[in-house]
C-alpha positions, 0 to 999 in steps of 0.5 A, a space after each residue: 532469463 532475469 525473471 522466472 515464468 509464472 508457476 501455476 494459474 494464480 501466478 499467471 493470472 496475477 502477472 497478466 493483471 499486473 501487465 494489463 494495469 501497467 499497460 493501461 496506465 501507460 496508455 492513459 498517460 501517453 494520451 493525456 487522459 484521466 482514468 475515470 474507472 480506477 481506482 475501484 475503491 471509494 475515496 469517500 470515507 477513506 482515512 486521511 493524513 493527520 486524522 485521529 484514529 481510534 486504535 481500540 479493536 484494531 489489529 496493530 503491527 508495531 514497527 519502527 521508522 528509521 529516519 536520518 537522525 532518529 528512530 520513531 515507533 509507529 503502528 501499521 493498521 491494515 483496513 479493508 482497503 488501506 494501509 495506514 501508518 499511525 503515530 501513537 497519540 500521547 494525549 489520548 490513550 488508545 488513539 493515534 495520528 495518521 502519518 501515512 495512508 496508501 490504498 492496498 492495490 497501489 502498494 501491491 502493484 508497487 511490490 510487483 513492479 519492484 520485485 523480480 519475483 513477488 513471492 520472494 519479496 519480503 521487504 520494500 521501501 516506500 
C-alpha cells in the first residue's frame, strides 16, 4: 500500500467525504455542467484581493513569503470561511492590503489531495 487505511471513524468519514467531492467534481466537469450547490459558503460579503482590511482585533500569524529575488513579510488571517494573506499597509497603522484569498474548504481539499496522509502533512505550497 502506498497509503494507509483510515484509522477511526473521523478519518474514515473525512476520507469518504473527500472521495465523494472529488468524484462529484469529476462528474460535473465531464458532463460540462456547472455545480450550483457548491460552494456552501456565501460569496457575498467575502474579502477580495487588493481590499484594505482592518487588522485590529484579528488573530494574525506572521509569515514570510519567499520569492525568487526577495523575501516579503506578510500576515496570515483566518476568518470563519477564508484564508487571507495580508501585506501590512505602510500608510495606515493596523491595516493591511489583501494579497491572496482562498476559501477554507478548498484549501482543506487541496491538502488532502496532495498528502498521502493528511495527519502528517505539515507543509503545502499553493
